[in-house]
PAZA-883243 format. One record per residue (C-alpha): residue number from 1; x, y, z. Coordinates in steps of 0.25 Angstrom, whole numbers. Example, Ala and Ser with C-alpha at 12.3 -4.5 7.8 and 13.67 -1.06 7.14 Angstrom:
BEGIN
<atom n="1" u="49" v="-18" w="31"/>
<atom n="2" u="55" v="-4" w="29"/>
end
This chain:
BEGIN
<atom n="1" u="1" v="1" w="-1"/>
<atom n="2" u="7" v="12" w="-5"/>
<atom n="3" u="-6" v="22" w="-7"/>
<atom n="4" u="-6" v="33" w="6"/>
<atom n="5" u="-20" v="40" w="6"/>
<atom n="6" u="-31" v="45" w="13"/>
<atom n="7" u="-38" v="31" w="15"/>
<atom n="8" u="-25" v="24" w="19"/>
<atom n="9" u="-23" v="36" w="30"/>
<atom n="10" u="-34" v="33" w="37"/>
<atom n="11" u="-33" v="18" w="36"/>
<atom n="12" u="-18" v="20" w="44"/>
<atom n="13" u="-24" v="31" w="53"/>
<atom n="14" u="-36" v="20" w="56"/>
<atom n="15" u="-27" v="9" w="58"/>
<atom n="16" u="-18" v="16" w="67"/>
<atom n="17" u="-30" v="20" w="76"/>
<atom n="18" u="-31" v="6" w="79"/>
<atom n="19" u="-17" v="7" w="87"/>
<atom n="20" u="-8" v="-2" w="82"/>
<atom n="21" u="7" v="0" w="84"/>
<atom n="22" u="16" v="3" w="73"/>
<atom n="23" u="31" v="2" w="72"/>
<atom n="24" u="36" v="16" w="67"/>
<atom n="25" u="27" v="30" w="68"/>
<atom n="26" u="35" v="40" w="59"/>
<atom n="27" u="32" v="54" w="60"/>
<atom n="28" u="33" v="61" w="48"/>
<atom n="29" u="29" v="59" w="33"/>
<atom n="30" u="40" v="65" w="26"/>
<atom n="31" u="52" v="58" w="18"/>
<atom n="32" u="59" v="54" w="32"/>
<atom n="33" u="46" v="48" w="38"/>
<atom n="34" u="41" v="42" w="24"/>
<atom n="35" u="53" v="35" w="24"/>
<atom n="36" u="54" v="29" w="38"/>
<atom n="37" u="40" v="25" w="37"/>
<atom n="38" u="44" v="18" w="24"/>
<atom n="39" u="58" v="11" w="31"/>
<atom n="40" u="51" v="7" w="42"/>
<atom n="41" u="38" v="1" w="35"/>
<atom n="42" u="48" v="-7" w="25"/>
<atom n="43" u="54" v="-12" w="38"/>
<atom n="44" u="41" v="-19" w="42"/>
<atom n="45" u="38" v="-8" w="51"/>
<atom n="46" u="23" v="-3" w="54"/>
<atom n="47" u="24" v="12" w="52"/>
<atom n="48" u="16" v="24" w="53"/>
<atom n="49" u="22" v="38" w="47"/>
<atom n="50" u="13" v="50" w="52"/>
<atom n="51" u="15" v="65" w="44"/>
<atom n="52" u="6" v="75" w="49"/>
<atom n="53" u="5" v="82" w="36"/>
<atom n="54" u="9" v="74" w="23"/>
<atom n="55" u="19" v="67" w="18"/>
<atom n="56" u="31" v="75" w="13"/>
<atom n="57" u="24" v="86" w="20"/>
<atom n="58" u="38" v="92" w="26"/>
<atom n="59" u="52" v="94" w="22"/>
<atom n="60" u="50" v="80" w="13"/>
<atom n="61" u="43" v="90" w="2"/>
<atom n="62" u="52" v="100" w="2"/>
<atom n="63" u="65" v="95" w="-1"/>
<atom n="64" u="72" v="99" w="-14"/>
<atom n="65" u="68" v="83" w="-21"/>
<atom n="66" u="84" v="80" w="-21"/>
<atom n="67" u="89" v="67" w="-17"/>
<atom n="68" u="103" v="72" w="-14"/>
<atom n="69" u="115" v="64" w="-14"/>
<atom n="70" u="121" v="71" w="-3"/>
<atom n="71" u="131" v="81" w="-10"/>
<atom n="72" u="128" v="92" w="0"/>
<atom n="73" u="131" v="85" w="13"/>
<atom n="74" u="145" v="80" w="5"/>
<atom n="75" u="149" v="95" w="5"/>
<atom n="76" u="146" v="96" w="20"/>
<atom n="77" u="155" v="83" w="23"/>
<atom n="78" u="143" v="77" w="27"/>
<atom n="79" u="146" v="63" w="18"/>
<atom n="80" u="137" v="51" w="26"/>
<atom n="81" u="124" v="60" w="23"/>
<atom n="82" u="128" v="62" w="9"/>
<atom n="83" u="132" v="49" w="7"/>
<atom n="84" u="119" v="43" w="12"/>
<atom n="85" u="111" v="55" w="4"/>
<atom n="86" u="116" v="48" w="-11"/>
<atom n="87" u="114" v="35" w="-5"/>
<atom n="88" u="98" v="37" w="-1"/>
<atom n="89" u="99" v="46" w="-16"/>
<atom n="90" u="101" v="34" w="-22"/>
<atom n="91" u="93" v="27" w="-14"/>
<atom n="92" u="81" v="34" w="-19"/>
<atom n="93" u="85" v="36" w="-33"/>
<atom n="94" u="87" v="22" w="-36"/>
<atom n="95" u="80" v="12" w="-26"/>
<atom n="96" u="68" v="20" w="-19"/>
<atom n="97" u="63" v="32" w="-26"/>
<atom n="98" u="68" v="31" w="-42"/>
<atom n="99" u="55" v="37" w="-46"/>
<atom n="100" u="56" v="48" w="-38"/>
<atom n="101" u="71" v="52" w="-39"/>
<atom n="102" u="80" v="56" w="-51"/>
<atom n="103" u="93" v="62" w="-55"/>
<atom n="104" u="92" v="77" w="-55"/>
<atom n="105" u="105" v="84" w="-61"/>
<atom n="106" u="109" v="96" w="-53"/>
<atom n="107" u="117" v="107" w="-60"/>
<atom n="108" u="128" v="116" w="-54"/>
<atom n="109" u="128" v="127" w="-65"/>
<atom n="110" u="142" v="134" w="-65"/>
<atom n="111" u="139" v="148" w="-67"/>
<atom n="112" u="149" v="161" w="-63"/>
<atom n="113" u="143" v="160" w="-49"/>
<atom n="114" u="148" v="146" w="-46"/>
<atom n="115" u="162" v="147" w="-45"/>
<atom n="116" u="174" v="136" w="-48"/>
<atom n="117" u="175" v="132" w="-34"/>
<atom n="118" u="161" v="130" w="-31"/>
<atom n="119" u="160" v="123" w="-43"/>
<atom n="120" u="170" v="114" w="-38"/>
<atom n="121" u="165" v="111" w="-26"/>
<atom n="122" u="151" v="107" w="-33"/>
<atom n="123" u="157" v="99" w="-43"/>
<atom n="124" u="166" v="92" w="-31"/>
<atom n="125" u="152" v="91" w="-23"/>
<atom n="126" u="145" v="85" w="-35"/>
<atom n="127" u="157" v="73" w="-37"/>
<atom n="128" u="156" v="71" w="-22"/>
<atom n="129" u="141" v="68" w="-24"/>
<atom n="130" u="144" v="60" w="-37"/>
<atom n="131" u="154" v="51" w="-26"/>
<atom n="132" u="141" v="50" w="-15"/>
<atom n="133" u="134" v="46" w="-28"/>
<atom n="134" u="143" v="34" w="-32"/>
<atom n="135" u="145" v="30" w="-17"/>
<atom n="136" u="129" v="30" w="-16"/>
<atom n="137" u="129" v="20" w="-27"/>
<atom n="138" u="121" v="30" w="-37"/>
<atom n="139" u="125" v="25" w="-51"/>
<atom n="140" u="126" v="35" w="-61"/>
<atom n="141" u="115" v="32" w="-69"/>
<atom n="142" u="106" v="38" w="-57"/>
<atom n="143" u="114" v="50" w="-54"/>
<atom n="144" u="125" v="54" w="-63"/>
<atom n="145" u="138" v="59" w="-60"/>
<atom n="146" u="141" v="75" w="-58"/>
<atom n="147" u="147" v="82" w="-70"/>
<atom n="148" u="149" v="96" w="-77"/>
<atom n="149" u="139" v="100" w="-88"/>
<atom n="150" u="144" v="111" w="-97"/>
<atom n="151" u="135" v="125" w="-98"/>
<atom n="152" u="125" v="120" w="-109"/>
<atom n="153" u="121" v="108" w="-101"/>
<atom n="154" u="121" v="117" w="-89"/>
<atom n="155" u="111" v="126" w="-95"/>
<atom n="156" u="103" v="116" w="-101"/>
<atom n="157" u="99" v="109" w="-87"/>
<atom n="158" u="98" v="124" w="-82"/>
<atom n="159" u="94" v="132" w="-93"/>
<atom n="160" u="93" v="147" w="-85"/>
<atom n="161" u="108" v="144" w="-80"/>
<atom n="162" u="117" v="156" w="-80"/>
<atom n="163" u="126" v="153" w="-93"/>
<atom n="164" u="136" v="164" w="-90"/>
<atom n="165" u="149" v="158" w="-86"/>
<atom n="166" u="142" v="147" w="-84"/>
<atom n="167" u="152" v="135" w="-83"/>
<atom n="168" u="142" v="123" w="-84"/>
<atom n="169" u="138" v="114" w="-73"/>
<atom n="170" u="141" v="104" w="-63"/>
<atom n="171" u="129" v="92" w="-63"/>
<atom n="172" u="126" v="81" w="-54"/>
<atom n="173" u="116" v="73" w="-50"/>
<atom n="174" u="107" v="71" w="-38"/>
<atom n="175" u="92" v="64" w="-34"/>
<atom n="176" u="79" v="73" w="-35"/>
<atom n="177" u="66" v="67" w="-30"/>
<atom n="178" u="54" v="70" w="-41"/>
<atom n="179" u="46" v="75" w="-26"/>
<atom n="180" u="50" v="74" w="-13"/>
<atom n="181" u="36" v="73" w="-6"/>
<atom n="182" u="34" v="61" w="-17"/>
<atom n="183" u="46" v="55" w="-11"/>
<atom n="184" u="40" v="53" w="4"/>
<atom n="185" u="26" v="50" w="-2"/>
<atom n="186" u="33" v="38" w="-9"/>
<atom n="187" u="41" v="35" w="4"/>
<atom n="188" u="28" v="36" w="13"/>
<atom n="189" u="18" v="26" w="2"/>
<atom n="190" u="30" v="16" w="1"/>
<atom n="191" u="31" v="15" w="17"/>
<atom n="192" u="14" v="13" w="18"/>
<atom n="193" u="17" v="2" w="7"/>
<atom n="194" u="25" v="-5" w="18"/>
<atom n="195" u="14" v="-2" w="28"/>
<atom n="196" u="17" v="12" w="33"/>
<atom n="197" u="5" v="19" w="37"/>
<atom n="198" u="7" v="35" w="32"/>
<atom n="199" u="0" v="46" w="38"/>
<atom n="200" u="-1" v="58" w="33"/>
<atom n="201" u="-9" v="69" w="42"/>
<atom n="202" u="-6" v="63" w="54"/>
<atom n="203" u="3" v="71" w="65"/>
<atom n="204" u="10" v="62" w="75"/>
<atom n="205" u="8" v="69" w="90"/>
<atom n="206" u="13" v="64" w="102"/>
<atom n="207" u="25" v="58" w="96"/>
<atom n="208" u="31" v="48" w="105"/>
<atom n="209" u="41" v="37" w="101"/>
<atom n="210" u="31" v="26" w="100"/>
<atom n="211" u="18" v="34" w="95"/>
<atom n="212" u="12" v="45" w="92"/>
<atom n="213" u="-3" v="51" w="89"/>
<atom n="214" u="-6" v="54" w="74"/>
<atom n="215" u="-17" v="65" w="72"/>
<atom n="216" u="-23" v="63" w="59"/>
<atom n="217" u="-23" v="78" w="53"/>
<atom n="218" u="-35" v="76" w="45"/>
<atom n="219" u="-44" v="71" w="56"/>
<atom n="220" u="-38" v="75" w="69"/>
<atom n="221" u="-39" v="61" w="75"/>
<atom n="222" u="-27" v="55" w="82"/>
<atom n="223" u="-22" v="41" w="81"/>
<atom n="224" u="-11" v="36" w="91"/>
<atom n="225" u="0" v="27" w="84"/>
<atom n="226" u="10" v="17" w="92"/>
<atom n="227" u="24" v="15" w="87"/>
<atom n="228" u="36" v="7" w="91"/>
<atom n="229" u="43" v="20" w="85"/>
<atom n="230" u="39" v="34" w="79"/>
<atom n="231" u="50" v="39" w="70"/>
<atom n="232" u="49" v="55" w="68"/>
<atom n="233" u="52" v="59" w="54"/>
<atom n="234" u="44" v="71" w="54"/>
<atom n="235" u="57" v="80" w="48"/>
<atom n="236" u="56" v="95" w="53"/>
<atom n="237" u="45" v="91" w="62"/>
<atom n="238" u="51" v="80" w="69"/>
<atom n="239" u="56" v="90" w="82"/>
<atom n="240" u="42" v="91" w="84"/>
<atom n="241" u="40" v="73" w="84"/>
<atom n="242" u="50" v="72" w="95"/>
<atom n="243" u="53" v="84" w="101"/>
<atom n="244" u="68" v="87" w="105"/>
<atom n="245" u="72" v="84" w="92"/>
<atom n="246" u="81" v="98" w="86"/>
<atom n="247" u="79" v="101" w="73"/>
<atom n="248" u="84" v="112" w="64"/>
<atom n="249" u="75" v="113" w="52"/>
<atom n="250" u="81" v="120" w="38"/>
<atom n="251" u="72" v="125" w="29"/>
<atom n="252" u="75" v="121" w="13"/>
<atom n="253" u="65" v="129" w="3"/>
<atom n="254" u="67" v="127" w="-13"/>
<atom n="255" u="59" v="137" w="-24"/>
<atom n="256" u="50" v="131" w="-33"/>
<atom n="257" u="50" v="138" w="-47"/>
<atom n="258" u="47" v="134" w="-63"/>
<atom n="259" u="57" v="126" w="-70"/>
<atom n="260" u="54" v="137" w="-80"/>
<atom n="261" u="63" v="147" w="-74"/>
<atom n="262" u="75" v="138" w="-76"/>
<atom n="263" u="72" v="136" w="-90"/>
<atom n="264" u="69" v="120" w="-87"/>
<atom n="265" u="79" v="115" w="-77"/>
<atom n="266" u="85" v="102" w="-79"/>
<atom n="267" u="93" v="101" w="-68"/>
<atom n="268" u="93" v="103" w="-53"/>
<atom n="269" u="102" v="118" w="-53"/>
<atom n="270" u="111" v="116" w="-42"/>
<atom n="271" u="117" v="131" w="-36"/>
<atom n="272" u="128" v="132" w="-27"/>
<atom n="273" u="123" v="141" w="-15"/>
<atom n="274" u="135" v="152" w="-14"/>
<atom n="275" u="144" v="151" w="-3"/>
<atom n="276" u="141" v="136" w="0"/>
<atom n="277" u="149" v="124" w="-4"/>
<atom n="278" u="135" v="113" w="-3"/>
<atom n="279" u="123" v="122" w="-4"/>
<atom n="280" u="115" v="123" w="-19"/>
<atom n="281" u="102" v="129" w="-23"/>
<atom n="282" u="96" v="119" w="-31"/>
<atom n="283" u="84" v="121" w="-43"/>
<atom n="284" u="78" v="108" w="-46"/>
<atom n="285" u="68" v="104" w="-56"/>
<atom n="286" u="57" v="99" w="-47"/>
<atom n="287" u="45" v="94" w="-58"/>
<atom n="288" u="32" v="102" w="-60"/>
<atom n="289" u="41" v="113" w="-68"/>
<atom n="290" u="48" v="117" w="-55"/>
<atom n="291" u="61" v="119" w="-49"/>
<atom n="292" u="64" v="120" w="-35"/>
<atom n="293" u="76" v="129" w="-30"/>
<atom n="294" u="81" v="124" w="-17"/>
<atom n="295" u="86" v="125" w="-7"/>
<atom n="296" u="88" v="132" w="6"/>
<atom n="297" u="92" v="129" w="20"/>
<atom n="298" u="88" v="140" w="30"/>
<atom n="299" u="84" v="138" w="43"/>
<atom n="300" u="69" v="134" w="49"/>
<atom n="301" u="66" v="142" w="61"/>
<atom n="302" u="54" v="143" w="69"/>
<atom n="303" u="42" v="132" w="70"/>
<atom n="304" u="43" v="120" w="57"/>
<atom n="305" u="33" v="124" w="47"/>
<atom n="306" u="25" v="113" w="39"/>
<atom n="307" u="28" v="120" w="26"/>
<atom n="308" u="41" v="128" w="27"/>
<atom n="309" u="42" v="141" w="18"/>
<atom n="310" u="53" v="148" w="10"/>
<atom n="311" u="60" v="161" w="14"/>
<atom n="312" u="62" v="174" w="4"/>
<atom n="313" u="78" v="171" w="7"/>
<atom n="314" u="77" v="157" w="3"/>
<atom n="315" u="68" v="160" w="-10"/>
<atom n="316" u="79" v="171" w="-13"/>
<atom n="317" u="92" v="162" w="-9"/>
<atom n="318" u="87" v="151" w="-18"/>
<atom n="319" u="84" v="160" w="-29"/>
<atom n="320" u="97" v="168" w="-29"/>
<atom n="321" u="106" v="155" w="-28"/>
<atom n="322" u="98" v="148" w="-39"/>
<atom n="323" u="98" v="162" w="-48"/>
<atom n="324" u="113" v="163" w="-46"/>
<atom n="325" u="115" v="151" w="-58"/>
<atom n="326" u="103" v="157" w="-66"/>
<atom n="327" u="103" v="165" w="-78"/>
<atom n="328" u="87" v="169" w="-76"/>
<atom n="329" u="86" v="170" w="-60"/>
<atom n="330" u="73" v="163" w="-53"/>
<atom n="331" u="65" v="176" w="-48"/>
<atom n="332" u="57" v="174" w="-35"/>
<atom n="333" u="45" v="176" w="-44"/>
<atom n="334" u="47" v="163" w="-49"/>
<atom n="335" u="48" v="154" w="-36"/>
<atom n="336" u="32" v="145" w="-38"/>
<atom n="337" u="34" v="142" w="-24"/>
<atom n="338" u="44" v="138" w="-12"/>
<atom n="339" u="45" v="126" w="-3"/>
<atom n="340" u="53" v="124" w="10"/>
<atom n="341" u="57" v="112" w="18"/>
<atom n="342" u="62" v="111" w="32"/>
<atom n="343" u="76" v="100" w="34"/>
<atom n="344" u="74" v="92" w="47"/>
<atom n="345" u="89" v="95" w="52"/>
<atom n="346" u="94" v="92" w="66"/>
<atom n="347" u="98" v="104" w="73"/>
<atom n="348" u="113" v="103" w="71"/>
<atom n="349" u="115" v="116" w="81"/>
<atom n="350" u="122" v="128" w="76"/>
<atom n="351" u="124" v="131" w="60"/>
<atom n="352" u="116" v="134" w="48"/>
<atom n="353" u="105" v="123" w="46"/>
<atom n="354" u="111" v="119" w="32"/>
<atom n="355" u="124" v="116" w="40"/>
<atom n="356" u="115" v="105" w="48"/>
<atom n="357" u="117" v="91" w="45"/>
<atom n="358" u="106" v="84" w="36"/>
<atom n="359" u="110" v="70" w="41"/>
<atom n="360" u="97" v="64" w="47"/>
<atom n="361" u="96" v="59" w="61"/>
<atom n="362" u="86" v="47" w="69"/>
<atom n="363" u="85" v="52" w="84"/>
<atom n="364" u="76" v="46" w="97"/>
<atom n="365" u="70" v="55" w="106"/>
<atom n="366" u="68" v="49" w="118"/>
<atom n="367" u="53" v="46" w="117"/>
<atom n="368" u="59" v="36" w="104"/>
<atom n="369" u="53" v="45" w="93"/>
<atom n="370" u="63" v="43" w="83"/>
<atom n="371" u="66" v="55" w="74"/>
<atom n="372" u="73" v="55" w="61"/>
<atom n="373" u="77" v="69" w="57"/>
<atom n="374" u="87" v="78" w="46"/>
<atom n="375" u="91" v="72" w="34"/>
<atom n="376" u="84" v="73" w="21"/>
<atom n="377" u="76" v="68" w="10"/>
<atom n="378" u="86" v="60" w="1"/>
<atom n="379" u="90" v="51" w="14"/>
<atom n="380" u="76" v="48" w="21"/>
<atom n="381" u="78" v="33" w="19"/>
<atom n="382" u="89" v="33" w="28"/>
<atom n="383" u="82" v="42" w="37"/>
<atom n="384" u="73" v="33" w="38"/>
<atom n="385" u="80" v="21" w="38"/>
<atom n="386" u="88" v="26" w="51"/>
<atom n="387" u="74" v="30" w="59"/>
<atom n="388" u="69" v="16" w="56"/>
<atom n="389" u="82" v="10" w="60"/>
<atom n="390" u="82" v="18" w="73"/>
<atom n="391" u="67" v="12" w="76"/>
<atom n="392" u="74" v="0" w="77"/>
<atom n="393" u="59" v="-7" w="75"/>
<atom n="394" u="65" v="-20" w="66"/>
<atom n="395" u="77" v="-26" w="60"/>
<atom n="396" u="74" v="-26" w="47"/>
<atom n="397" u="82" v="-16" w="36"/>
<atom n="398" u="79" v="-4" w="30"/>
<atom n="399" u="71" v="-7" w="16"/>
<atom n="400" u="70" v="6" w="10"/>
<atom n="401" u="82" v="9" w="3"/>
<atom n="402" u="78" v="-1" w="-8"/>
<atom n="403" u="63" v="1" w="-6"/>
<atom n="404" u="56" v="8" w="-18"/>
<atom n="405" u="46" v="20" w="-15"/>
<atom n="406" u="33" v="18" w="-21"/>
<atom n="407" u="35" v="20" w="-36"/>
<atom n="408" u="48" v="19" w="-37"/>
<atom n="409" u="54" v="9" w="-48"/>
<atom n="410" u="67" v="10" w="-57"/>
<atom n="411" u="68" v="20" w="-69"/>
<atom n="412" u="67" v="8" w="-79"/>
<atom n="413" u="54" v="3" w="-70"/>
<atom n="414" u="48" v="20" w="-70"/>
<atom n="415" u="50" v="21" w="-86"/>
<atom n="416" u="40" v="10" w="-86"/>
<atom n="417" u="29" v="16" w="-79"/>
<atom n="418" u="17" v="19" w="-88"/>
<atom n="419" u="14" v="33" w="-82"/>
<atom n="420" u="21" v="48" w="-86"/>
<atom n="421" u="36" v="50" w="-83"/>
<atom n="422" u="33" v="61" w="-73"/>
<atom n="423" u="23" v="52" w="-64"/>
<atom n="424" u="33" v="41" w="-65"/>
<atom n="425" u="43" v="49" w="-60"/>
<atom n="426" u="34" v="54" w="-48"/>
<atom n="427" u="27" v="40" w="-46"/>
<atom n="428" u="37" v="30" w="-53"/>
<atom n="429" u="29" v="18" w="-53"/>
<atom n="430" u="17" v="24" w="-47"/>
<atom n="431" u="14" v="33" w="-60"/>
<atom n="432" u="5" v="22" w="-67"/>
<atom n="433" u="-4" v="23" w="-55"/>
<atom n="434" u="-3" v="40" w="-54"/>
<atom n="435" u="-10" v="37" w="-68"/>
<atom n="436" u="-20" v="28" w="-64"/>
<atom n="437" u="-26" v="39" w="-56"/>
<atom n="438" u="-30" v="46" w="-68"/>
<atom n="439" u="-41" v="32" w="-71"/>
<atom n="440" u="-42" v="37" w="-85"/>
<atom n="441" u="-45" v="51" w="-82"/>
<atom n="442" u="-35" v="58" w="-90"/>
<atom n="443" u="-36" v="73" w="-83"/>
<atom n="444" u="-30" v="67" w="-70"/>
<atom n="445" u="-16" v="64" w="-78"/>
<atom n="446" u="-18" v="79" w="-82"/>
<atom n="447" u="-7" v="89" w="-76"/>
<atom n="448" u="-15" v="98" w="-65"/>
<atom n="449" u="-14" v="112" w="-73"/>
<atom n="450" u="1" v="118" w="-71"/>
<atom n="451" u="7" v="105" w="-66"/>
<atom n="452" u="12" v="92" w="-70"/>
<atom n="453" u="5" v="85" w="-58"/>
<atom n="454" u="-9" v="76" w="-62"/>
<atom n="455" u="-21" v="74" w="-54"/>
<atom n="456" u="-18" v="58" w="-55"/>
<atom n="457" u="-6" v="61" w="-46"/>
<atom n="458" u="-15" v="68" w="-36"/>
<atom n="459" u="-24" v="56" w="-34"/>
<atom n="460" u="-13" v="47" w="-34"/>
<atom n="461" u="-8" v="55" w="-23"/>
<atom n="462" u="-22" v="55" w="-16"/>
<atom n="463" u="-21" v="40" w="-19"/>
<atom n="464" u="-9" v="35" w="-15"/>
<atom n="465" u="0" v="45" w="-8"/>
<atom n="466" u="-6" v="49" w="4"/>
<atom n="467" u="-10" v="63" w="-2"/>
<atom n="468" u="-21" v="69" w="8"/>
<atom n="469" u="-24" v="85" w="4"/>
<atom n="470" u="-23" v="92" w="-7"/>
<atom n="471" u="-9" v="98" w="-1"/>
<atom n="472" u="-3" v="84" w="-1"/>
<atom n="473" u="-6" v="84" w="-16"/>
<atom n="474" u="0" v="95" w="-20"/>
<atom n="475" u="12" v="98" w="-10"/>
<atom n="476" u="17" v="84" w="-8"/>
<atom n="477" u="12" v="74" w="-19"/>
<atom n="478" u="14" v="83" w="-29"/>
<atom n="479" u="22" v="96" w="-27"/>
<atom n="480" u="11" v="105" w="-33"/>
<atom n="481" u="9" v="114" w="-21"/>
<atom n="482" u="23" v="121" w="-22"/>
<atom n="483" u="19" v="129" w="-32"/>
<atom n="484" u="5" v="137" w="-28"/>
<atom n="485" u="0" v="138" w="-42"/>
<atom n="486" u="2" v="122" w="-44"/>
<atom n="487" u="-3" v="121" w="-30"/>
<atom n="488" u="-17" v="129" w="-36"/>
<atom n="489" u="-17" v="122" w="-48"/>
<atom n="490" u="-17" v="107" w="-43"/>
<atom n="491" u="-26" v="110" w="-30"/>
<atom n="492" u="-39" v="105" w="-36"/>
<atom n="493" u="-33" v="92" w="-43"/>
<atom n="494" u="-29" v="88" w="-29"/>
<atom n="495" u="-42" v="91" w="-22"/>
<atom n="496" u="-47" v="83" w="-34"/>
<atom n="497" u="-38" v="72" w="-33"/>
<atom n="498" u="-40" v="72" w="-17"/>
<atom n="499" u="-55" v="71" w="-18"/>
<atom n="500" u="-53" v="61" w="-30"/>
<atom n="501" u="-46" v="51" w="-22"/>
<atom n="502" u="-52" v="52" w="-9"/>
end
C-alpha cells in the first residue's frame, strides 16, 4: 500500500485509537522524519509518523534542489562530511531515486571579475570534488569529470553572460532534484508501503520517551500513542519537542525568476561570492520555465516562523552577485517570488552561522526522546539510519541504501514508460498511473493555463500522495504556489481535484 489519502489517514487514526503500542513514533514529516519512518519500517518495526502540517512543510521544500557531492565542505577541511555527501549522492542517483535526481552541469564563467587566483582555486576545488566522485564509486557516465570550456560553449549554456574579456568557463557536474518536496513524498509513500502509518495534520503534544498525544488538526480530537522509542525529527522546531536542545537556525533564501531573463539557461550558473573561497550564488534551471537564484546564509533571530520570508538585503545580495557576471542585469521587478528555508544547525557558540557545522547529530534526552538534528537534504538517509540505530530496537541491519523509492527505475526502464517525458521525470514508473487519472477525459491532460501542470496530476496527488487541501497541491505536490500568478490560475483546478476525488 503506497497510497496516502484522506481515507487512509482516517483509518490509521481509528486504528491508533484502540491503544496498541508501536515500536517507533517519529515526530516530523520532512525529509529526515520520512527517512526515519522508512528505515524503521523496512527493518520490520511498527511505525507512526506524525506531522503537524504537511509532508515537506518546513525546510525540506526550501532547498536549492541540489544533491551536493560535498565540494563546499572540502574547502573547509571537512573531508568526512564531504565524502559522506558524495556517497549519498551516488545512492540517490543510482539506487534509490534515479527518477528524481539527474546530472546538472554547473558553470563558473571566467569573466573579468574572476581573477586568475580565484579561478585556480575553483579549478582545484573541482578536481578535489571529482576525486570525491571517484572515491564514492560514482561512474563518469553518471557524473562527468570537470573541464574547461571555451567562450562559445559558455555563451551557449548562459546566453546572457558578460562577453568582454570572457575566458571561457569551468564546468563541473552535480546532482539536481526535480523537486525536493516530491522526494519527501516518495520516501513517505515508500515507508507506508512497508507498513508505516503516515499522519499529516497531526501535532505531537506532551512528547515523552515512550509516547505522545497526537492532536488531529482537522477535528481537534486527540489520540494517545504509546511507543517503545520516540524519534524527534522536527527540524528547526526540534527544540519545541525536546526542550533543552539548543539550535541556531540560519536562513537560506532563493529568488524565483523566469528562464527568459537568462535567455534560456542550459546549466547551473555558479558565481563565486567576492571575498570568500567556498561560497557561491547559483542560478539553477528549475522547470516550469523558472530559475532559482540562491542562496544566503543569515542568522534567524526570534521565534521560528512556519514560513520564513526573505529580507530586502538578501534579495539585493543575490541580485548583485549574480549580476556581476551578466551582460543584462536582472532587476528586482524581474523577481517573480522568493522562498526561504531555515537550516536546523546545532548551536556551536560564537561565530557566524555560515561557520557552524553541517554535520548531523543524534542526541538522547534525559526523558529518552531521541533527536536527530543538523545535516542536510543529501544525507537524509544516513541521518535516518543513525537515528534508528540509536533506538536499538532490532538487530536487523539498515536496508535503505539499496531500497528504491516508489516510482524508481533505471534510465533504461524509465525510457520504456508509456507517458510524456515530463511526467516520467516527476513520477517515474507511476507516470502511466497519472495519465489514467484522466479516465478518457483529455481536458484533464491539458496544462493549467500558464503552467505545465495538468489537472490529472492534481487528482493523482489527492488520491495517492496525501494532499488534503489546495495548499498541499499547489505548494508541495507541485510548486505552482511559488509564483502568485500561477497560484491564482491553478486554484480552481486544485479545488476541482479535491472535490472530484474526495
